[in-house]
C-alpha positions as CSV (number, residue, x, y, z in Angstrom):
1,M,0.0,0.0,0.0
2,A,1.7,3.2,-1.1
3,L,2.0,6.2,1.2
4,L,0.8,9.6,0.3
5,P,3.4,12.2,-0.7
6,A,5.0,14.6,1.6
7,L,1.8,16.6,1.6
8,S,0.5,14.2,4.2
9,L,2.9,15.9,6.7
10,L,1.1,19.2,6.3
11,L,0.1,19.7,9.9
12,L,-3.5,19.7,10.8
13,T,-3.6,23.2,12.1
14,A,-2.5,24.5,8.7
15,A,-6.3,24.3,8.2
16,C,-6.6,27.2,10.6
17,G,-5.1,29.3,8.0
18,Q,-1.8,31.2,8.4
19,S,1.9,30.8,8.1
20,A,3.6,32.9,10.7
21,S,6.9,34.7,10.6
22,N,9.7,33.3,12.6
23,S,9.7,34.6,16.2
24,S,11.1,33.5,19.5
25,T,9.2,34.3,22.7
26,E,11.5,35.8,25.3
27,S,11.6,34.0,28.6
28,S,9.8,36.0,31.3
29,S,11.8,36.7,34.5
30,P,10.1,34.5,37.1
31,A,9.6,35.7,40.6
32,A,12.4,34.8,43.0
33,S,10.0,32.9,45.2
34,S,9.0,30.7,42.3
35,Q,12.5,29.2,41.7
36,P,14.5,28.5,44.8
37,A,16.0,25.4,43.4
38,A,17.2,27.1,40.3
39,E,18.7,30.1,42.2
40,S,20.5,28.0,44.7
41,S,22.1,25.8,42.1
42,S,25.5,26.7,40.7
43,A,24.9,24.5,37.6
44,P,23.9,26.4,34.4
45,A,20.4,25.9,33.2
46,S,19.9,23.4,30.4
47,K,18.7,25.1,27.3
48,L,15.7,23.6,25.4
49,T,14.0,25.0,22.3
50,L,10.3,24.3,21.7
51,M,8.5,25.1,18.5
52,L,4.7,25.7,18.6
53,D,2.4,24.2,16.0
54,W,0.9,27.7,15.2
55,Y,0.9,31.2,16.6
56,P,0.6,31.5,20.4
57,N,-3.0,31.0,21.5
58,A,-5.1,29.5,24.4
59,V,-3.9,25.9,23.9
60,H,-0.3,27.1,24.7
61,S,-1.3,28.8,28.0
62,F,0.3,26.0,30.1
63,L,3.7,26.6,28.5
64,Y,3.7,30.4,29.0
65,A,2.4,29.8,32.6
66,A,5.3,27.4,33.3
67,Q,7.7,30.0,31.9
68,D,6.2,33.0,33.7
69,Q,5.7,31.3,37.0
70,G,9.3,29.9,37.1
71,Y,8.4,26.2,36.8
72,F,10.9,25.6,34.0
73,A,13.6,27.5,35.9
74,A,12.9,25.6,39.0
75,Q,13.7,22.4,37.1
76,G,17.0,23.9,35.9
77,L,15.6,24.6,32.3
78,D,15.9,27.6,30.1
79,V,13.1,27.1,27.5
80,D,13.0,29.1,24.3
81,I,9.4,29.0,22.9
82,Q,9.4,29.6,19.2
83,M,6.7,30.1,16.6
84,P,7.1,28.3,13.2
85,A,7.7,30.3,10.0
86,D,5.3,27.7,8.5
87,T,3.1,25.2,10.2
88,N,4.9,22.4,8.4
89,D,8.2,23.2,10.1
90,A,8.1,21.8,13.6
91,L,8.3,18.1,13.0
92,K,11.0,18.4,10.3
93,L,13.1,20.6,12.5
94,A,12.7,18.3,15.5
95,A,13.8,15.3,13.4
96,A,16.8,17.2,12.1
97,G,17.9,18.2,15.6
98,K,17.4,21.9,14.9
99,I,14.9,22.2,17.8
100,D,14.5,20.0,20.8
101,L,10.7,19.8,21.2
102,A,7.7,20.4,18.9
103,L,4.0,20.5,19.1
104,S,2.3,18.3,16.5
105,Y,-0.6,15.9,16.0
106,Q,-1.0,12.2,16.8
107,P,-1.9,11.0,13.3
108,Q,0.9,13.2,11.8
109,V,3.5,11.5,14.1
110,L,2.6,8.1,12.8
111,M,2.5,9.3,9.2
112,A,5.9,10.9,9.7
113,R,7.4,7.6,10.8
114,G,5.9,6.2,7.7
115,E,8.0,8.6,5.7
116,Q,11.2,7.7,7.7
117,I,11.1,10.8,9.8
118,P,12.4,9.7,13.3
119,V,10.1,11.4,15.8
120,K,8.1,10.3,18.8
121,S,5.4,11.8,20.9
122,I,6.3,12.1,24.6
123,A,3.1,13.6,25.8
124,S,-0.6,14.0,24.8
125,I,-1.6,17.7,25.3
126,V,-5.1,17.8,23.8
127,R,-6.5,14.3,24.1
128,H,-9.5,14.6,21.7
129,P,-10.1,16.0,18.2
130,L,-10.6,19.7,17.8
131,A,-11.1,19.5,14.0
132,H,-14.8,18.8,13.5
133,L,-17.2,18.6,10.6
134,M,-19.1,21.9,10.5
135,A,-22.3,23.0,8.7
136,P,-24.6,26.0,9.0
137,E,-26.8,25.9,12.0
138,G,-30.5,25.2,11.1
139,G,-29.5,23.8,7.7
140,S,-30.2,20.3,6.2
141,I,-27.0,18.7,7.5
142,K,-27.6,17.1,10.9
143,T,-25.4,14.0,10.7
144,P,-22.7,12.9,8.3
145,K,-25.0,10.9,6.0
146,D,-26.7,14.2,5.1
147,L,-23.6,15.1,3.1
148,E,-24.7,12.9,0.3
149,G,-25.2,15.1,-2.7
150,K,-23.5,18.0,-0.8
151,S,-20.1,19.7,-1.0
152,V,-17.5,19.7,1.8
153,G,-14.7,22.2,1.8
154,Y,-11.3,21.0,3.2
155,S,-7.8,22.4,3.4
156,S,-5.7,20.2,1.0
157,I,-5.1,17.6,3.7
158,P,-5.9,14.0,2.8
159,L,-6.5,13.1,6.4
160,Y,-9.6,15.3,6.5
161,E,-11.0,13.8,3.3
162,E,-10.6,10.4,4.7
163,A,-12.1,11.4,8.0
164,V,-15.3,12.6,6.2
165,K,-15.5,9.4,4.2
166,T,-15.2,7.4,7.4
167,M,-17.9,9.5,9.1
168,V,-20.4,9.3,6.2
169,K,-19.9,5.5,5.9
170,A,-20.3,5.0,9.7
171,D,-23.6,7.0,9.5
172,G,-25.0,4.7,6.8
173,G,-24.3,7.0,3.9
174,D,-22.3,6.7,0.7
175,P,-19.0,8.6,0.7
176,A,-18.8,8.4,-3.1
177,K,-21.8,10.8,-3.2
178,V,-19.9,13.6,-1.3
179,Q,-18.2,16.3,-3.3
180,F,-14.9,17.4,-1.9
181,V,-13.7,21.0,-2.6
182,D,-10.2,22.0,-1.7
183,V,-10.6,25.5,-0.4
184,G,-7.1,25.9,0.9
185,Y,-7.0,28.0,4.1
186,D,-10.4,29.7,3.3
187,L,-12.5,27.5,5.5
188,I,-14.5,30.3,7.1
189,P,-15.5,32.1,3.9
190,A,-16.3,28.7,2.2
191,V,-19.0,27.9,4.7
192,S,-20.2,31.4,5.6
193,T,-20.8,32.4,1.9
194,G,-22.3,29.1,0.9
195,Q,-19.4,28.2,-1.4
196,T,-19.6,24.7,0.2
197,D,-22.3,23.1,2.3
198,A,-19.9,22.1,5.0
199,I,-16.3,22.3,6.0
200,M,-13.9,19.8,7.6
201,G,-10.8,20.9,9.4
202,G,-12.1,23.9,11.3
203,F,-11.4,23.8,15.0
204,I,-14.1,24.0,17.6
205,N,-12.0,26.4,19.7
206,H,-11.2,28.7,16.8
207,E,-13.1,28.6,13.5
208,Q,-16.4,27.7,15.2
209,L,-16.0,30.6,17.6
210,L,-15.1,33.1,14.9
211,L,-18.0,32.0,12.7
212,Q,-20.4,32.5,15.7
213,K,-18.9,35.9,16.4
214,E,-19.3,36.9,12.7
215,G,-23.0,35.9,12.7
216,H,-22.6,32.5,11.0
217,P,-23.2,29.9,13.7
218,V,-22.5,26.3,12.8
219,V,-23.2,22.9,14.2
220,S,-20.1,20.8,14.8
221,I,-20.0,17.0,14.4
222,N,-17.2,15.2,16.3
223,P,-15.4,12.7,14.0
224,A,-14.9,10.4,17.0
225,D,-18.7,9.9,17.2
226,Y,-18.7,8.5,13.7
227,G,-15.9,5.9,13.2
228,V,-12.8,8.1,13.4
229,P,-10.5,7.2,16.4
230,D,-10.6,9.6,19.3
231,Y,-7.1,10.9,18.5
232,S,-5.0,13.5,20.3
233,E,-5.3,16.7,18.5
234,L,-2.0,18.0,20.0
235,V,1.0,16.1,21.2
236,L,4.5,17.0,22.3
237,V,7.2,15.5,20.0
238,A,10.9,15.0,20.0
239,S,13.3,13.1,17.8
240,D,14.4,9.6,18.6
241,E,18.0,10.8,19.0
242,G,16.9,13.7,21.2
243,I,15.0,11.5,23.6
244,E,18.2,9.4,24.0
245,K,20.4,12.4,24.6
246,H,18.0,14.6,26.7
247,K,15.7,12.2,28.5
248,E,16.5,13.7,31.9
249,D,15.8,17.3,30.7
250,F,12.6,16.2,28.8
251,T,11.4,14.5,32.0
252,K,12.0,17.7,33.9
253,F,10.2,19.6,31.1
254,L,7.1,17.4,31.6
255,T,7.2,18.0,35.4
256,A,7.2,21.8,34.8
257,M,4.5,21.8,32.1
258,R,2.3,19.8,34.4
259,E,2.7,22.6,37.0
260,G,1.9,25.0,34.3
261,Q,-1.3,23.2,33.4
262,K,-2.3,23.1,37.0
263,F,-1.8,26.9,37.2
264,V,-4.0,27.4,34.2
265,Q,-6.7,25.2,35.6
266,E,-6.7,27.0,38.9
267,H,-6.1,30.6,37.6
268,P,-7.5,30.7,34.0
269,D,-7.9,34.4,33.9
270,E,-4.4,35.1,35.1
271,A,-3.1,32.4,32.6
272,L,-4.8,34.2,29.7
273,S,-3.3,37.5,30.8
274,I,0.1,35.9,30.7
275,L,-0.7,34.5,27.2
276,M,-1.8,37.9,25.9
277,K,1.7,39.3,26.7
278,H,3.1,36.8,24.2
279,E,0.8,37.4,21.3
280,D,2.6,37.7,18.0
281,K,2.1,41.0,16.2
282,T,1.5,39.0,12.9
283,A,-1.4,37.1,14.6
284,P,-3.1,39.4,17.2
285,L,-5.4,37.6,19.7
286,D,-9.0,38.3,20.5
287,A,-9.2,38.1,24.3
288,D,-12.8,37.0,24.3
289,I,-12.2,34.3,21.7
290,E,-9.2,33.0,23.7
291,K,-11.2,32.9,26.9
292,Q,-13.9,30.8,25.2
293,S,-11.3,28.7,23.6
294,L,-9.6,27.9,26.9
295,N,-13.0,26.9,28.4
296,I,-13.4,24.4,25.5
297,L,-9.8,23.1,25.8
298,L,-9.4,22.5,29.5
299,P,-11.7,19.4,29.7
300,L,-10.2,18.1,26.5
301,M,-6.7,18.3,28.0
302,D,-7.7,16.5,31.2
303,A,-6.1,13.1,31.7
304,G,-8.3,12.2,34.6
305,S,-6.5,10.2,37.3
306,E,-3.3,10.2,35.2
307,P,-0.8,13.0,35.1
308,F,-1.3,15.6,32.4
309,G,0.3,14.4,29.2
310,T,0.1,10.7,29.9
311,Q,-0.4,8.7,26.6
312,D,-2.7,5.7,26.2
313,P,-1.2,2.9,24.1
314,A,-4.7,1.8,23.0
315,S,-5.3,5.2,21.4
316,W,-2.1,4.8,19.3
317,D,-3.1,1.3,18.2
318,K,-6.5,2.6,17.1
319,V,-5.2,5.6,15.2
320,R,-2.6,3.4,13.5
321,Q,-5.2,0.9,12.3
322,W,-7.5,3.6,11.0
323,L,-4.6,5.2,9.1
324,I,-3.8,1.8,7.6
325,D,-7.5,1.2,6.7
326,S,-7.6,4.6,5.1
327,S,-4.5,4.0,3.0
328,L,-2.5,6.7,4.8
329,L,0.0,4.3,6.5
330,T,1.6,0.9,5.8
331,E,1.4,-2.1,8.0
332,D,5.1,-2.0,8.9
333,I,4.7,1.1,11.0
334,K,4.2,0.2,14.6
335,A,2.3,2.2,17.1
336,E,4.9,1.5,19.9
337,D,7.6,3.2,17.8
338,A,5.7,6.4,17.6
339,F,5.3,7.3,21.3
340,V,6.9,6.9,24.7
341,N,5.8,7.8,28.2
342,L,8.9,9.1,30.0
């Protein structure tokens, strides 16, 4: 079974729309009381570079909280948070050793390994899909089978096309009767102007909120309710070589990021204020949208009784099998090679 070309590695959030100019977020100076361990140690801090999946937004609040509150520093880490010049950069740069850590997406990690790109996920950040099928509220599309004879806009990503086909089939419809329209990054205008009857790839914590604000409310249909595995929308990734070399530092990073997430859960308004200090001038944030986004994200990031970031092997097995069944992955790629719980 042949793999798709390198386009398959286009990251899922490319659907959200923009490439961003290279930037590096300066480390905030944490309060002295937040980092006694770091201050008392004579050893220099270990430097780590982390590349985001997109521009800074609510889903990254835990990272900026960990930085601002001194949790990274307390672990002896100096973390440089960078924004990608293009949303396709992070995985490639991590694999090449140009950065230490990257945010990516669970299916993309498996597909990357299928293209001999040696990366692994070390933590699940958002444990459920954010990219939903969306159609105008009050319209004729209520469930996926209603897409028969209708058009669906998507953003050049084969993964989304396959997800829609799986959803329609699981709902008793015929995927062959769905028209797919590649709308590039123009998901919002595609559905708001009626260019397409629905879109796939818009995020419930971004596009759906913006459409609502602009007076074009949509219904969202979770792919996990219709045959698509309940995949992690966002994972933390490192190269195989990087994990071998920096396992201790990566473990410390996970400890600090968990403290950051706890801070966000307990002080969401303060965490958003910290985030807003790091907005990129090329992608200004709407404070109201980010607040709504965080409210959506927090329960989807919750690992229950397990520590934040813990990965479920069964999830990786299910995603792998779905990718194989969808002709997006070959049988020789093993789930256990694509992730590790440190």
